[in-house]
Backbone as CSV, one residue per row, in Angstrom:
resi,resn,N_x,N_y,N_z,CA_x,CA_y,CA_z,C_x,C_y,C_z
1,UNK,-38.730,-77.230,-19.643,-37.655,-76.473,-19.009,-38.143,-75.043,-18.778
2,UNK,-37.949,-74.546,-17.574,-38.383,-73.186,-17.242,-37.463,-72.156,-17.891
3,UNK,-37.922,-70.934,-17.927,-37.104,-69.838,-18.474,-35.788,-69.742,-17.705
4,UNK,-35.876,-69.839,-16.398,-34.664,-69.767,-15.576,-33.703,-70.896,-15.935
5,UNK,-34.213,-72.105,-16.074,-33.359,-73.234,-16.435,-32.721,-73.034,-17.805
6,UNK,-33.483,-72.476,-18.734,-32.938,-72.207,-20.062,-31.789,-71.200,-19.970
7,UNK,-32.008,-70.138,-19.199,-30.958,-69.124,-19.046,-29.723,-69.715,-18.373
8,UNK,-29.933,-70.501,-17.336,-28.802,-71.120,-16.637,-28.035,-72.060,-17.571
9,UNK,-28.753,-72.778,-18.409,-28.113,-73.676,-19.369,-27.279,-72.889,-20.384
10,UNK,-27.840,-71.810,-20.897,-27.096,-70.980,-21.850,-25.879,-70.352,-21.184
11,UNK,-26.032,-69.950,-19.932,-24.907,-69.348,-19.214,-23.796,-70.352,-18.948
12,UNK,-24.155,-71.608,-18.790,-23.132,-72.644,-18.598,-22.201,-72.694,-19.808
13,UNK,-22.767,-72.423,-20.997,-21.964,-72.412,-22.219,-21.267,-71.079,-22.458
14,UNK,-21.855,-69.993,-21.944,-21.313,-68.641,-22.167,-21.362,-67.841,-20.865
15,UNK,-20.549,-68.205,-19.876,-20.654,-67.578,-18.550,-20.355,-66.084,-18.516
16,UNK,-19.693,-65.561,-19.527,-19.364,-64.141,-19.545,-20.381,-63.303,-20.313
17,UNK,-21.427,-63.940,-20.829,-22.427,-63.228,-21.624,-23.211,-62.270,-20.732
18,UNK,-22.966,-60.995,-20.926,-23.568,-59.954,-20.082,-25.085,-59.979,-20.151
19,UNK,-25.646,-60.081,-21.347,-27.092,-60.039,-21.457,-27.746,-61.257,-20.811
20,UNK,-27.152,-62.425,-20.953,-27.706,-63.622,-20.306,-27.672,-63.485,-18.786
21,UNK,-26.601,-62.926,-18.271,-26.503,-62.713,-16.820,-27.561,-61.719,-16.350
22,UNK,-27.769,-60.665,-17.132,-28.798,-59.674,-16.820,-30.188,-60.313,-16.864
23,UNK,-30.434,-61.100,-17.910,-31.738,-61.764,-18.047,-31.985,-62.710,-16.876
24,UNK,-30.965,-63.422,-16.427,-31.129,-64.316,-15.282,-31.404,-63.515,-14.013
25,UNK,-30.734,-62.404,-13.841,-30.994,-61.543,-12.677,-32.447,-61.089,-12.669
26,UNK,-32.964,-60.735,-13.834,-34.354,-60.303,-13.932,-35.309,-61.460,-13.647
27,UNK,-34.974,-62.639,-14.131,-35.809,-63.812,-13.883,-35.815,-64.164,-12.392
28,UNK,-34.672,-64.045,-11.755,-34.603,-64.303,-10.315,-35.480,-63.318,-9.547
29,UNK,-35.488,-62.074,-9.983,-36.369,-61.097,-9.347,-37.831,-61.519,-9.518
30,UNK,-38.188,-61.960,-10.707,-39.561,-62.420,-10.956,-39.938,-63.578,-10.047
31,UNK,-38.953,-64.404,-9.706,-39.186,-65.552,-8.830,-39.031,-65.178,-7.353
32,UNK,-38.858,-63.884,-7.101,-38.723,-63.330,-5.749,-37.476,-63.829,-5.018
33,UNK,-36.454,-64.151,-5.779,-35.143,-64.476,-5.201,-34.310,-63.195,-5.250
34,UNK,-34.728,-62.238,-4.430,-34.195,-60.886,-4.516,-32.701,-60.783,-4.222
35,UNK,-32.240,-61.441,-3.183,-30.815,-61.299,-2.857,-29.935,-61.868,-3.951
36,UNK,-30.323,-62.986,-4.516,-29.541,-63.570,-5.605,-29.594,-62.675,-6.846
37,UNK,-30.770,-62.124,-7.121,-30.917,-61.200,-8.239,-30.026,-59.980,-8.049
38,UNK,-30.093,-59.388,-6.872,-29.287,-58.194,-6.598,-27.798,-58.508,-6.659
39,UNK,-27.412,-59.692,-6.220,-26.011,-60.103,-6.292,-25.554,-60.185,-7.749
40,UNK,-26.395,-60.730,-8.607,-26.035,-60.806,-10.024,-25.929,-59.411,-10.639
41,UNK,-26.867,-58.526,-10.275,-26.793,-57.148,-10.770,-25.510,-56.476,-10.280
42,UNK,-25.135,-56.696,-9.007,-23.895,-56.099,-8.489,-22.696,-56.553,-9.316
43,UNK,-22.681,-57.831,-9.664,-21.593,-58.328,-10.505,-21.533,-57.586,-11.834
44,UNK,-22.688,-57.350,-12.423,-22.742,-56.626,-13.696,-22.352,-55.157,-13.528
45,UNK,-22.697,-54.576,-12.382,-22.340,-53.180,-12.132,-20.842,-53.023,-11.901
46,UNK,-20.187,-54.107,-11.512,-18.745,-54.063,-11.257,-17.917,-54.479,-12.470
47,UNK,-18.583,-54.768,-13.582,-17.881,-55.105,-14.823,-17.124,-53.881,-15.316
48,UNK,-16.279,-54.095,-16.306,-15.593,-52.987,-16.942,-15.893,-53.052,-18.438
49,UNK,-16.727,-52.199,-18.978,-17.450,-51.120,-18.290,-18.672,-51.678,-17.547
50,UNK,-19.113,-50.929,-16.537,-20.308,-51.347,-15.795,-21.522,-51.439,-16.724
51,UNK,-22.394,-52.406,-16.439,-23.596,-52.613,-17.250,-24.689,-51.710,-16.700
52,UNK,-24.933,-50.603,-17.376,-25.828,-49.542,-16.901,-27.243,-50.025,-16.573
53,UNK,-27.876,-50.882,-17.391,-29.241,-51.295,-17.044,-29.365,-51.944,-15.665
54,UNK,-28.302,-52.564,-15.188,-28.367,-53.195,-13.866,-28.504,-52.172,-12.742
55,UNK,-27.973,-50.986,-12.934,-28.133,-49.951,-11.906,-29.605,-49.572,-11.773
56,UNK,-30.256,-49.372,-12.906,-31.663,-48.969,-12.881,-32.540,-50.087,-12.320
57,UNK,-32.321,-51.312,-12.796,-33.146,-52.430,-12.325,-32.905,-52.704,-10.839
58,UNK,-31.663,-52.598,-10.393,-31.375,-52.771,-8.966,-32.041,-51.676,-8.147
59,UNK,-31.958,-50.453,-8.637,-32.595,-49.344,-7.936,-34.080,-49.558,-7.781
60,UNK,-34.734,-50.001,-8.837,-36.169,-50.272,-8.768,-36.470,-51.422,-7.811
61,UNK,-35.678,-52.473,-7.898,-35.903,-53.634,-7.038,-35.699,-53.263,-5.566
62,UNK,-34.648,-52.530,-5.281,-34.397,-52.096,-3.902,-35.528,-51.215,-3.389
63,UNK,-36.020,-50.331,-4.226,-37.142,-49.474,-3.819,-38.377,-50.326,-3.532
64,UNK,-38.636,-51.315,-4.380,-39.775,-52.206,-4.160,-39.646,-52.975,-2.843
65,UNK,-38.405,-53.221,-2.433,-38.140,-53.928,-1.177,-38.077,-52.964,0.012
66,UNK,-38.394,-51.692,-0.254,-38.377,-50.634,0.760,-36.974,-50.387,1.313
67,UNK,-35.980,-50.591,0.471,-34.588,-50.306,0.821,-34.199,-49.025,0.080
68,UNK,-34.862,-47.956,0.473,-34.819,-46.697,-0.270,-33.420,-46.086,-0.311
69,UNK,-32.710,-46.067,0.811,-31.367,-45.479,0.814,-30.437,-46.221,-0.146
70,UNK,-30.512,-47.542,-0.137,-29.700,-48.338,-1.070,-30.108,-48.049,-2.510
71,UNK,-31.401,-47.937,-2.736,-31.901,-47.638,-4.082,-31.341,-46.308,-4.565
72,UNK,-31.384,-45.311,-3.708,-30.885,-43.990,-4.093,-29.397,-44.030,-4.426
73,UNK,-28.610,-44.691,-3.583,-27.165,-44.784,-3.839,-26.890,-45.504,-5.162
74,UNK,-27.624,-46.575,-5.396,-27.434,-47.339,-6.629,-27.780,-46.489,-7.845
75,UNK,-28.877,-45.775,-7.778,-29.278,-44.917,-8.895,-28.278,-43.785,-9.112
76,UNK,-27.776,-43.190,-8.044,-26.782,-42.122,-8.176,-25.521,-42.640,-8.854
77,UNK,-25.091,-43.835,-8.463,-23.917,-44.441,-9.109,-24.212,-44.748,-10.575
78,UNK,-25.434,-45.219,-10.833,-25.833,-45.532,-12.204,-25.865,-44.309,-13.093
79,UNK,-26.313,-43.202,-12.556,-26.341,-41.954,-13.332,-24.929,-41.561,-13.741
80,UNK,-23.992,-41.675,-12.824,-22.590,-41.354,-13.135,-22.065,-42.263,-14.238
81,UNK,-22.333,-43.568,-14.112,-21.858,-44.516,-15.123,-22.516,-44.258,-16.477
82,UNK,-23.816,-43.997,-16.458,-24.527,-43.734,-17.715,-23.986,-42.472,-18.382
83,UNK,-23.716,-41.435,-17.582,-23.126,-40.210,-18.149,-21.763,-40.514,-18.752
84,UNK,-20.953,-41.284,-18.025,-19.618,-41.635,-18.528,-19.691,-42.397,-19.845
85,UNK,-20.757,-43.195,-20.001,-20.909,-44.009,-21.209,-21.746,-43.306,-22.283
86,UNK,-22.204,-42.085,-21.996,-22.972,-41.328,-22.970,-24.393,-41.829,-23.179
87,UNK,-24.923,-42.547,-22.193,-26.281,-43.099,-22.303,-27.267,-42.121,-21.669
88,UNK,-27.625,-41.092,-22.429,-28.472,-40.029,-21.898,-29.893,-40.500,-21.594
89,UNK,-30.367,-41.485,-22.311,-31.703,-42.039,-22.034,-31.716,-42.682,-20.638
90,UNK,-30.701,-43.467,-20.334,-30.613,-44.094,-19.013,-30.457,-43.044,-17.915
91,UNK,-29.681,-42.001,-18.189,-29.518,-40.908,-17.225,-30.880,-40.314,-16.891
92,UNK,-31.665,-40.013,-17.922,-32.979,-39.402,-17.710,-33.910,-40.335,-16.941
93,UNK,-33.914,-41.614,-17.298,-34.778,-42.577,-16.599,-34.411,-42.689,-15.121
94,UNK,-33.116,-42.799,-14.855,-32.687,-42.956,-13.460,-32.906,-41.682,-12.654
95,UNK,-32.666,-40.537,-13.262,-32.927,-39.272,-12.558,-34.403,-39.143,-12.203
96,UNK,-35.263,-39.489,-13.134,-36.702,-39.406,-12.901,-37.128,-40.355,-11.774
97,UNK,-36.633,-41.562,-11.816,-36.991,-42.526,-10.778,-36.420,-42.098,-9.430
98,UNK,-35.187,-41.621,-9.431,-34.564,-41.140,-8.194,-35.399,-40.013,-7.578
99,UNK,-35.847,-39.078,-8.392,-36.655,-37.965,-7.906,-37.972,-38.462,-7.302
100,UNK,-38.501,-39.539,-7.836,-39.771,-40.076,-7.308,-39.613,-40.716,-5.931
101,UNK,-38.382,-40.979,-5.522,-38.134,-41.618,-4.229,-38.092,-40.608,-3.085
102,UNK,-38.055,-39.331,-3.413,-38.000,-38.298,-2.357,-39.381,-37.920,-1.863
């Protein structure tokens, strides 16, 4: 069974598990299923509270796909969410990556 299949199987039992959904999004990116990966990250970013790591990973993935404007918007939104959640490490990482896109 592949890593993706294992994650999908675990998610079938725990569909609301945030980390499993994030891990599957990352695995989809590894398999170059970018739109599906980004869709899963968007779902996590729209959670309450938003899942901050998905903003950073989406921003990086979008930049890798040369979708720079989308990457910047995603990172800017992620910085706001990370600040709201007090995740200063994520704020610093996203700010640094955002600055590298200019």
